[in-house]
C-alpha positions, 0 to 999 in steps of 0.5 A: 548277646550282640550279633556281629557279622555272624559271631556272638559276642557278650554284651559285657566284657569281663575285667580281664578282657578289658585289662588285656585290651588296655595295652592296645591303645599304647604306642611304643616309644620307638614309634612315637620318636621323631624321625632321625635326620637320616630318614628326613634327608632321604627321598620317599619311596614314591619319589625313588620310584618316579626317579627310576621310571624317569631313568627308564624312560631315558633308556627307552629314548636311547633304544630309539636312537639310530646306531650311528647316533648311539655310537656318537654318545660316550656310554659305559660299555655295559649300557651300550651293549644292553641298548644294542641288545634291546634294539634287536629284541622283538619279543615284548616280554624280553624287551620289557625285561631288558628295558628294566635292566637298562633302567638299573644301569642308568641308576648306577651311572655317575651324575656327570655321565648321566647329565651328558646323556640327558643333554645329548637326548635333548630335543632340538639339540644337534648331535654335532656342533654347528660352525659359527659364521 
């Protein structure tokens, strides 16, 4: 008998046990198949998480804006209400949940309005256009 982490195992494995273990090394055909074009086209789970965190950080920049500057942005009503609600929250837990909700709303925005929000929050960009001399 060979001692293995407190258990006693026989040194010789019977033929029946070998036959039972033989299938362990076989790989099912569906696992061995090449990934489909759909699976290759979509981003990885890690990339989706990075994108979601980036949008949540963009939402945090919205929360940091003054009410006057926030009023100048063309945001959907649900997002504007969520940002205003987050600005009034002082509880850490409630604010964290609200920021996650803002991130969810940001993920639902269409690319054009998301691009507009990004451009408005760009550092060094004036909120109103300057007149050309």
